[in-house]
LOPA-221916 format. One record per residue (C-alpha): chain; x, y, z; residue number from 1. Coordinates in nm, 3 decimals. Layout:
! LOPA-221916
- c / xx / yy / zz / k
- A / X / Y / Z / NUM
...
! end
This chain:
! LOPA-221916
- c / xx / yy / zz / k
- A / 12.418 / 1.553 / 7.013 / 1
- A / 12.776 / 1.616 / 7.143 / 2
- A / 13.031 / 1.636 / 6.861 / 3
- A / 13.260 / 1.341 / 6.828 / 4
- A / 13.567 / 1.442 / 6.639 / 5
- A / 13.710 / 1.077 / 6.619 / 6
- A / 13.408 / 0.932 / 6.481 / 7
- A / 13.355 / 1.201 / 6.231 / 8
- A / 13.712 / 1.219 / 6.092 / 9
- A / 13.715 / 0.830 / 6.075 / 10
- A / 13.414 / 0.854 / 5.852 / 11
- A / 13.618 / 1.118 / 5.644 / 12
- A / 13.922 / 0.909 / 5.608 / 13
- A / 13.889 / 0.553 / 5.643 / 14
- A / 13.830 / 0.353 / 5.315 / 15
- A / 13.898 / 0.643 / 5.097 / 16
- A / 14.143 / 0.689 / 4.821 / 17
- A / 14.452 / 0.906 / 4.926 / 18
- A / 14.417 / 1.250 / 4.783 / 19
- A / 14.685 / 1.463 / 4.618 / 20
- A / 14.917 / 1.672 / 4.830 / 21
- A / 14.800 / 2.009 / 4.927 / 22
- A / 14.887 / 2.267 / 4.647 / 23
- A / 15.060 / 2.515 / 4.876 / 24
- A / 15.254 / 2.262 / 5.071 / 25
- A / 15.407 / 2.169 / 4.734 / 26
- A / 15.475 / 2.540 / 4.676 / 27
- A / 15.631 / 2.592 / 5.013 / 28
- A / 15.866 / 2.300 / 4.992 / 29
- A / 15.940 / 2.291 / 4.631 / 30
- A / 15.894 / 2.634 / 4.505 / 31
- A / 16.123 / 2.946 / 4.522 / 32
- A / 15.968 / 3.291 / 4.615 / 33
- A / 16.117 / 3.626 / 4.679 / 34
- A / 16.017 / 3.607 / 5.047 / 35
- A / 16.051 / 3.216 / 5.105 / 36
- A / 16.306 / 3.003 / 4.951 / 37
- A / 16.386 / 2.706 / 5.178 / 38
- A / 16.699 / 2.510 / 5.140 / 39
- A / 16.583 / 2.227 / 4.931 / 40
- A / 16.924 / 2.068 / 4.906 / 41
- A / 16.931 / 2.017 / 5.304 / 42
- A / 16.598 / 1.818 / 5.297 / 43
- A / 16.757 / 1.481 / 5.255 / 44
- A / 16.764 / 1.300 / 5.591 / 45
- A / 16.599 / 1.575 / 5.797 / 46
- A / 16.316 / 1.469 / 6.024 / 47
- A / 15.970 / 1.618 / 5.933 / 48
- A / 15.628 / 1.572 / 6.125 / 49
- A / 15.297 / 1.638 / 5.979 / 50
- A / 15.059 / 1.706 / 6.286 / 51
- A / 14.727 / 1.607 / 6.167 / 52
- A / 14.846 / 1.429 / 5.870 / 53
- A / 14.512 / 1.276 / 5.743 / 54
- A / 14.552 / 1.001 / 5.490 / 55
- A / 14.930 / 1.097 / 5.450 / 56
- A / 14.893 / 1.287 / 5.115 / 57
- A / 15.148 / 1.558 / 5.210 / 58
- A / 15.388 / 1.306 / 5.384 / 59
- A / 15.411 / 1.109 / 5.040 / 60
- A / 15.536 / 1.440 / 4.881 / 61
- A / 15.766 / 1.512 / 5.162 / 62
- A / 15.910 / 1.167 / 5.150 / 63
- A / 16.005 / 1.239 / 4.777 / 64
- A / 16.158 / 1.541 / 4.868 / 65
- A / 16.423 / 1.326 / 5.073 / 66
- A / 16.265 / 1.393 / 5.438 / 67
- A / 16.225 / 1.108 / 5.723 / 68
- A / 15.853 / 1.129 / 5.773 / 69
- A / 15.651 / 1.115 / 6.091 / 70
- A / 15.303 / 1.205 / 6.133 / 71
- A / 15.001 / 1.232 / 6.410 / 72
- A / 14.642 / 1.170 / 6.390 / 73
- A / 14.351 / 1.156 / 6.640 / 74
- A / 14.267 / 0.799 / 6.589 / 75
- A / 14.447 / 0.467 / 6.554 / 76
- A / 14.230 / 0.390 / 6.232 / 77
- A / 14.336 / 0.689 / 6.060 / 78
- A / 14.686 / 0.638 / 6.185 / 79
- A / 14.690 / 0.300 / 6.042 / 80
- A / 14.524 / 0.411 / 5.726 / 81
- A / 14.790 / 0.674 / 5.673 / 82
- A / 15.079 / 0.433 / 5.731 / 83
- A / 14.916 / 0.180 / 5.492 / 84
- A / 14.864 / 0.440 / 5.220 / 85
- A / 15.263 / 0.535 / 5.247 / 86
- A / 15.374 / 0.184 / 5.253 / 87
- A / 15.196 / 0.105 / 4.941 / 88
- A / 15.385 / 0.402 / 4.790 / 89
- A / 15.725 / 0.259 / 4.941 / 90
- A / 15.753 / 0.519 / 5.201 / 91
- A / 15.817 / 0.408 / 5.570 / 92
- A / 15.649 / 0.648 / 5.825 / 93
- A / 15.628 / 0.673 / 6.219 / 94
- A / 15.257 / 0.761 / 6.244 / 95
- A / 15.124 / 0.793 / 6.606 / 96
- A / 14.805 / 0.892 / 6.780 / 97
- A / 14.763 / 1.211 / 6.964 / 98
- A / 14.622 / 1.555 / 6.969 / 99
- A / 14.724 / 1.941 / 6.947 / 100
- A / 14.754 / 1.965 / 7.318 / 101
- A / 14.952 / 1.650 / 7.391 / 102
- A / 15.185 / 1.531 / 7.096 / 103
- A / 15.325 / 1.186 / 7.131 / 104
- A / 15.690 / 1.276 / 7.028 / 105
- A / 15.999 / 1.360 / 7.224 / 106
- A / 16.133 / 1.713 / 7.272 / 107
- A / 16.352 / 1.857 / 6.981 / 108
- A / 16.263 / 1.565 / 6.777 / 109
- A / 16.201 / 1.735 / 6.431 / 110
- A / 16.377 / 1.964 / 6.195 / 111
- A / 16.050 / 2.064 / 6.057 / 112
- A / 15.681 / 2.049 / 6.165 / 113
- A / 15.400 / 2.082 / 5.914 / 114
- A / 15.048 / 2.168 / 6.073 / 115
- A / 14.840 / 2.217 / 5.752 / 116
- A / 14.457 / 2.291 / 5.843 / 117
- A / 14.498 / 2.126 / 6.189 / 118
- A / 14.654 / 2.340 / 6.483 / 119
- A / 14.351 / 2.550 / 6.537 / 120
- A / 14.120 / 2.257 / 6.627 / 121
- A / 14.061 / 2.279 / 6.987 / 122
- A / 13.914 / 1.940 / 7.067 / 123
- A / 13.830 / 1.924 / 7.438 / 124
- A / 14.076 / 2.199 / 7.531 / 125
- A / 13.990 / 2.575 / 7.541 / 126
- A / 14.358 / 2.707 / 7.576 / 127
- A / 14.541 / 2.752 / 7.227 / 128
- A / 14.871 / 2.828 / 7.399 / 129
- A / 14.913 / 2.466 / 7.479 / 130
- A / 14.912 / 2.387 / 7.112 / 131
- A / 15.180 / 2.655 / 7.050 / 132
- A / 15.382 / 2.502 / 7.343 / 133
- A / 15.355 / 2.149 / 7.192 / 134
- A / 15.453 / 2.247 / 6.847 / 135
- A / 15.772 / 2.418 / 6.990 / 136
- A / 15.847 / 2.141 / 7.211 / 137
- A / 15.887 / 1.865 / 6.933 / 138
- A / 16.072 / 2.126 / 6.700 / 139
- A / 16.453 / 2.154 / 6.733 / 140
- A / 16.600 / 2.508 / 6.811 / 141
- A / 16.627 / 2.680 / 6.458 / 142
- A / 16.393 / 2.434 / 6.315 / 143
- A / 16.096 / 2.529 / 6.079 / 144
- A / 15.708 / 2.542 / 6.161 / 145
- A / 15.488 / 2.555 / 5.865 / 146
- A / 15.113 / 2.647 / 5.901 / 147
- A / 14.798 / 2.715 / 5.745 / 148
- A / 14.525 / 2.890 / 5.934 / 149
- A / 14.189 / 3.002 / 5.809 / 150
- A / 14.112 / 3.358 / 5.787 / 151
- A / 13.795 / 3.512 / 5.964 / 152
- A / 13.646 / 3.543 / 5.622 / 153
- A / 13.704 / 3.167 / 5.569 / 154
- A / 13.379 / 2.968 / 5.477 / 155
- A / 13.439 / 2.749 / 5.759 / 156
- A / 13.334 / 3.015 / 5.997 / 157
- A / 13.008 / 3.108 / 5.822 / 158
- A / 12.728 / 3.129 / 6.060 / 159
- A / 12.963 / 2.983 / 6.336 / 160
- A / 12.880 / 3.083 / 6.716 / 161
- A / 13.116 / 3.260 / 6.949 / 162
- A / 13.224 / 3.035 / 7.249 / 163
- A / 13.459 / 3.308 / 7.383 / 164
- A / 13.691 / 3.571 / 7.204 / 165
- A / 13.880 / 3.390 / 6.949 / 166
- A / 13.715 / 3.052 / 6.969 / 167
- A / 13.402 / 2.975 / 6.745 / 168
- A / 13.185 / 2.663 / 6.745 / 169
- A / 13.130 / 2.552 / 6.375 / 170
- A / 12.766 / 2.482 / 6.287 / 171
- A / 12.740 / 2.514 / 5.916 / 172
- A / 13.012 / 2.286 / 5.781 / 173
- A / 12.922 / 2.215 / 5.416 / 174
- A / 13.120 / 1.884 / 5.426 / 175
- A / 12.958 / 1.783 / 5.754 / 176
- A / 13.255 / 1.692 / 5.940 / 177
- A / 13.321 / 1.984 / 6.197 / 178
- A / 12.981 / 2.078 / 6.316 / 179
- A / 13.018 / 2.104 / 6.691 / 180
- A / 13.390 / 2.144 / 6.669 / 181
- A / 13.563 / 2.453 / 6.847 / 182
- A / 13.829 / 2.637 / 6.634 / 183
- A / 14.076 / 2.891 / 6.733 / 184
- A / 13.997 / 3.194 / 6.503 / 185
- A / 14.238 / 3.467 / 6.441 / 186
- A / 14.155 / 3.830 / 6.365 / 187
- A / 14.464 / 3.871 / 6.139 / 188
- A / 14.845 / 3.812 / 6.066 / 189
- A / 14.927 / 4.050 / 6.378 / 190
- A / 14.731 / 3.832 / 6.614 / 191
- A / 14.875 / 3.501 / 6.452 / 192
- A / 15.247 / 3.640 / 6.504 / 193
- A / 15.168 / 3.753 / 6.847 / 194
- A / 15.032 / 3.422 / 6.953 / 195
- A / 15.321 / 3.227 / 6.822 / 196
- A / 15.602 / 3.480 / 6.898 / 197
- A / 15.648 / 3.362 / 7.256 / 198
- A / 15.846 / 3.048 / 7.095 / 199
- A / 15.902 / 3.131 / 6.724 / 200
- A / 16.065 / 3.391 / 6.529 / 201
- A / 16.151 / 3.494 / 6.182 / 202
- A / 15.794 / 3.483 / 6.032 / 203
- A / 15.710 / 3.479 / 5.658 / 204
- A / 15.347 / 3.523 / 5.567 / 205
- A / 15.152 / 3.460 / 5.262 / 206
- A / 14.778 / 3.503 / 5.180 / 207
- A / 14.530 / 3.289 / 4.998 / 208
- A / 14.194 / 3.435 / 4.908 / 209
- A / 14.015 / 3.224 / 4.648 / 210
- A / 13.653 / 3.207 / 4.552 / 211
- A / 13.645 / 2.835 / 4.494 / 212
- A / 13.313 / 2.785 / 4.328 / 213
- A / 13.124 / 2.946 / 4.595 / 214
- A / 13.351 / 2.863 / 4.891 / 215
- A / 13.571 / 3.137 / 5.045 / 216
- A / 13.905 / 2.965 / 5.069 / 217
- A / 14.071 / 3.235 / 5.264 / 218
- A / 14.387 / 3.132 / 5.446 / 219
- A / 14.702 / 3.253 / 5.639 / 220
- A / 15.015 / 3.070 / 5.540 / 221
- A / 15.295 / 3.096 / 5.792 / 222
- A / 15.641 / 2.971 / 5.797 / 223
- A / 15.866 / 3.061 / 6.102 / 224
- A / 16.152 / 2.922 / 6.311 / 225
- A / 16.173 / 2.809 / 6.664 / 226
- A / 16.385 / 3.030 / 6.882 / 227
! end
């Protein structure tokens, strides 16, 4: 059976209660660290886009930080659900339908772009450079890109099949959402940096390696700026 990402993600998000914001998104935008301390006083009125915003959980928190919020999802149903969820919290959001290889926003539209557990989903494409190009296109020069990307050791790649170097077909997703999807897999931080470096600079990395009750939650966290 052919994998239908839109159908699977609609089932995952439509009709469900909005979840809490991602822990490390909160940490990045609200915390202070030796190697990362974003200027929180400058957030008010700045434009941020959450590429792959899901039910709007992270946008709700970013709205409270003072950002003007936008988001993107792969179906009109998920986009409408996210917009409804945010409206109920008093947050006005511009949520549009698109995908990683073709984002429905103008060039240089945002001060910040967040792609949390999203940029590496290939959909029908097989060239990750198009994803990097699109993330750079919608971000202003000097703007910040914030990413989470699973490590090779992440549970999501368990028993996956190699399509070609750096591209894995997911076969044993314990949540039964991604089976059949192709994900861009990176060897290490060096490959992540090398892949994004044509458009981005000032890279800051963090590493998450958590045994979450049997699931290997292993992730690269990346903050960088558009050249």
